N, C-alpha and C positions, 0 to 999 in steps of 0.2 A: 530350225528357227533362224530367220534372217537377222543380220546385225541390227537392222532398223527396229525389228520387233523386240530384239533383246534389249536395246536401249530404252524402248518404251516400257517394257516390263520392269527394267531397273529403275526407271523414273517413277513408276507407280509404287514400287517398294520403298523408295526413298520418301515418297509422299506419305505412305502409311507410317513409316518410322517417325517422320516429323510430327504427324498428328499424335502418335502415341507419346512421344516425348513431351509435346505440348500439354497433353492430358496429365502426364505425370507431374509436370511443373505446376499445373493448375491445382492438382491435388495437394502438392506440397504447400502452395501458397495459401490455400483456403482450408487446409485441414483443420478440423475442429468446428466450433460453432461459427455460424455465418456472422459477418460484420453487422453491427446493429445500426439502425436508423434512429433518429430522435423520436420518431413516431412509435417505435417499439417499446418505449419506456413508460413506466407508470407516471401519472400526473401527480400522485401523492408521494412526497419525498419519504414518507414513512413506510411505503409499500415496497415490494420487491422491484429492483432495477436489474437490467442486464439478464433477463430470464434465460436467454438463449445460451449463456455460457455456464449455467449452473452444472456442477458435477462433471465438467469436461474431463474425459478420460486421459489424463496426462500420461499414464503408464503405457498407452498405445501410441505415444508420439504426438499427441495433440498439444494444444496450447496450455501453458502453465504460467502462473503468475510469478514474476521476478521482482517487482517493486509495486508498492501501493502506498497511498496516503489517504486517510479518511477525510472527507469534506467536513469542516468544523463549523461552518456558518457563512454568513455574508460579511465580507470585509468592511469594517467601518470606514467612513470617509470617502467611499467610492460608489455613490448611488447610481452613477451612469457608466460604471465599468471603466475600462481603459481604452477609449476610442483612439485610433491612430497610433497605437503602441504595439510593439512586438514583445512578447513575454517569453523569455528563455529560461525554462525551468531546468535546473540541474538535479538529476535523480541518480540513485546508486543501485545497481542491479545486485541481485543475490546469485541467481543461476543464469547462465548464458544460453544462447541458441543461435539458430541460423536465420531467423526471421523475427519480426516484431510487429505488435499492434498496440495502439495507445488509446486509453479511455480518457475522454474529456467530460466534465460534469458541469451542469448548470443547476445543480440540485437546489441551491439557495438563491438562484437568480430571481430578480423581480421583473424581468423582461426577457424576450428572446435573445440568445447569444449568437451573433454571427461570427463564425470562424472563417476569415477570408483567405487564410493561407496557413499551412501547418507543416512542420518537418520534424525529423528525428535524426540525430547523428551521434557518433561517439565523441566524447570530449577529447580534445587534443592532449596528449601526454605532456606537451610543452606549456599547457595552461598554467597560469599562476593565480589560483583563487585568492591570494592575498592582495593582488592588485585590483584596481577599480573595475576593470572589465576583462582581466586576463583569463578568468575561468569560463568565459563564453566562447572560446575558440574551439572549432570543430576539427577533428582529425581529418586530414586530407583524404578525399575519396569516400567518405562515409555519409555525406549529407543525402538524405532521402526525403522527397516530398511525400506528404501524407494526403490521401484522398478518402472520401466517404461515399461509398456506393459509386466509386469512380468519378466523383465530383470533387473539385478542389475547394469549393465553397459550400458551407453547410450552416444551417441555422438550427440551434438546439433550444427547444422550448423550456420555459421555467419548470424546474422540478424534474428535468430529464437529463440523460447523459447519452453519449454516442461513442462507439468504438470505431477506430479508423480501419480502413482496409489494410490487410497485412502488407508489409514490405520485406523484401530480401535485404537483410543486414546482419552481418556477423556481430553478435552481441556477446562480448566476453563476460565470464563470471566476474563478480566483484569489480565492476567498472562503473564509470560515470557516463551517463547519456545526457544529451541536450535535447529537450522536448520543447519546441518553440511553436507558438501560435500568434497570429496577427488578428487583432480585433479592429476592423475598419470603422465601425460605427458604435455609438453608445449602445450598451447592452444590458443596462440595469446593474444591480448589485453583483459583486464578484464572489463566486464560490471559491473559498480559499482554505488553506491549512496554515495556521499561524506560526507554529513553532517548528520550523523545518530543521533547525540545527545545520543548515546548509545554505550557502549563498547562491542565489539565482540572480537574473539580470533583466533589465528593461531597456528598450531602445525606442526612439521615435521613428515612426514610419514603418513600412514593410521591409524588415531586414531578416525575414524568416529563414531564407536560405543563404544568408551571409555565413561563409565558413570562418571568416575572421571575427573577432570579438570587439573590434574597435568601436562599433556603433553602440554597444551595450554599456553605456556609461553610468547607469543607475543600478547599484546592487540592491538586493532585497533579501529578507530572511523568510519570505513567505513562498509557498507553492500556490499557484493560481490555476484553477480549472483542471489541471491534470491530476488524475486519481489512480491510474494504473498503467503498468507496462507488462504485457504478456509476451513470452518468447516461445518460439517453436523449437522444441528440443526432443529429438527422437529417443533419448536415453533418460529423460526426466521421469521421476517416480511420483511427483506431485508437489504440492505446496503446503506449508505450515503457515497459518495466520496467527499472529500475536495480537490480541485484542485487549486494549486496556486504556489507561489514562496517561498522564504526563510521564510516568516512570517508564512505560512502554514507548512513549513518544521520544524519550531520550533527553528530556530537559535536565540540565546539569552536566551533560557530556560536552566534549570539546567541539566547537563549531567547525564544520567541514571535515571532520576526521572519521565519521561513520563509526563511532564507538558506542552507539546505543546497544542495549543488550540483544535486540533482535539481529543487529549486524554481526555481533560476535557469534550468535547462534547460527547464522547463515554460514559463517566460516567453518563452524564445526560440522554442519550438515552437507557441505559441498561434495564430499566424496560419496555421500549417499544419494546425491542427485535430487535434492529437494530445494525448491525455492522457498524463501521466507518473505512474508508480506507483513509490514508493520501497520496495523490499524489502531494505533494509539492516538489519543487526542488529549492534549493538556487540559486539565480541569474536568474531564469527562466523568459523569456519574452513571451508575448502573440504572437508577430508578428515575432520575429527573433530567429534563433537557437543560442545556446551558447555551443555547444558540446566541443569546444576546451578548455573551462575552466570548464567543468563539470557542466554546467548549463542546459543541456538537449536540446532536440528539442524544437521548439516553441510550445506554448500551442495549436495552431491550428494544428500542425503536430502530436502531441502526444495524442490528445484528444480521438481518437478511442481506442488506445491500453491501455491507462491509465485510461479511464473512461468507455467508452461504452462496453468494453469487460470484465469488472469485474463481478464476479459472484453475482447475486442477486441485482445489483444496482437498486435503485429506485429514488434517488435524488442526484443531484450534487450541491455543494456549490463552486462558482467560485470567486477567489480573485487574479486577475492578472492585470497587467498594470503598476505597480510601476517601474519595471526595464526597461520597454519600454521608460519611461520618464528619469530615472536616467542613465541607461547604453546605451540604444538605441538612446538617444537624440531625441526621437519622439516629434515633436512640433505641430502635427496635432491631436487634440483630437478626431476628427471624425474617424480617422483610428483605434484608440483603441476601440471606441464604436462600430464600424462596426465589428471588430473582435469578440467582446463579443457577439454581436447579432448572428454572425455566429455560435458560440459555442452553443448558446441557440437553434437555429434552428436544429442543429445536435442532440442535446439531445432530443428535442421534437420528432424527427423522430423515436426515439427509446423508446418513452413513458416515458421519465424521466422528473421530475420536476426540475426546475433550480432556485436556490437562489443565488443572486449575492451580493457582498459586495462593499461598497465604498472603495476607496483607502485610506489607513491609513496615518496619519501625517508623514512627512519626512523633515520638515523645519529645524530640528536640525542636519541633516546628512551633512557630509562634502561635499562641492561642490554644495549644493542645491541653486538654483537661482530663480529670479523672473519669468523667462520664464517657468521653470518647475512648479512653483506654479500655474501659469495661466492654464497650461495644466491639472494638477491634479484637480483644481477647476472646470474646464469645464467638465471633465469626471465625476466627482462626481455629478455635477448638472444634467447631463443627466441620470445617474443611478437613482438618487432620483426621477426624473420626471417620471420614468416608461417607459415601451416599450422596455426595453433591457432584463430584467429577469422576471420570474413569480412573484418574491417577492424580497425584498431587506433587507439585514442586514447592519446596519450602523456602521461598525467598526471604521470609522473615528470619528464619534461622541462619541463612547464609549471610545476612547483612547486619544483624544486631550486635551491639556491644555486649560481650559476655558479662561485663560488670554493671551494665545498665540496660537490660534487655528491651526496654521501651524505645531506646535510641539507636540510631545508626552507629556502627563502629566508626571512630574518627577517621580511619584510613579510607572509608568508603563514602564519607559525607561530602557533598559538593559545597556545603557551607550553610544550607538553610534548614538542616535537620530533617529534610523530607526526601530530597532528590539525591540519588547516588552520583558519584563522580565516575570517571572512566573506569577506575579500578573496581568500583562497586558494580557497574554494569557488566564488566567482564566476569566478576564472581557470580552474578546472577546467571549469565549464560552457561557457565560451566557447572552450575548446579542442576541444570536440566538433564535428565536421563534420556539420551537420544532414542533408546529402545522404546520409551513411552510414546515418542512421536511417530516412529516408523513401524512399530509392531503391528501385527495383524490380529491381535486378540480382540474378541468381540467387545463392543462397547457395553458398559454396564447399563442396565435398564432401570431407570428411576421412576 
């Protein structure tokens, strides 16, 4: 073989290796379900969304949910959206990974939502969430532009959602990300999550890829449009979804401290390599919608989109029913238990384990009466007796005052007789038996 032919052969081999490496990178980048387009989604907000990501096999190194927030309704006072604004949402991861993809929702929009520019970055460790815009600063070198089907601009129809193309980004466990989108034109009502217990930020103009936070002079306590962060983690075993009301949402916990009980549960599950997704909505009911007050669709209506369609989900923890008694004035405990059984059957149909909680004490809450006490006690008795969930976590027992069992223990009460404080949420998370979440026992057939 001549030297010239040898060089040619060597060049061919290099080319083959380059193509193989490119294929490997492409497989890394798009492993798992394909990115969604707005046209892939259901027009009916009560129907299944994000069908392509259902039951994603996280154990094989595919996408797994790291953070989520359930859309709670259309934000009051913003009928035309936030035209000309950049919205920088601060979200907290549970499990980390080597890539990320972001879900944006227009579920409760009244008009098409145009996303003119979007990005994701790690929050700078030098950020000062206590200052007016200090929490909006990105860590140097981590800003990534998001695209949708390789397009920077996308329009999402009302009632639909879209998942970004994946980006390479090191996402640490237990860290804050900045998810930013710019809405250049009026887009109808804003799909939002009201009680974030986290400060996010707004800026005027397109400041989507600003690494500095100086332009983000308007703090906000809402999450807008963003509903999920999935990460690529080759060692992940799956995700646990916590599905509930304001107590799961974390109301009563310290602002910006990530002390909700699902956050503490995520800390406990980290070595087991599970993500934790918080799908709680303040005021949410199992049986009735509360969209007009930002309390979301009923648990029965939103279960598919907020639980079954999340990436890599293996187990769901259900804590719903208190607001059916307090707000919905439900006086028939059998209707609540029937609704909980229906959720369990739907979870089982998708291979998920179901852990259900007893309803927590609410005797100290304003307006609580003897009739409500009787309903709560009967629901809890049915839950403890079995036949509703695969296993039970007794949040009622963990939080109640031993001298006044209808009430929260004083050391766990945030002050309103209903919502726990940080110590109470920590006690709840430590009541959960991790083996019930990660075990391989067959789900009970109901």
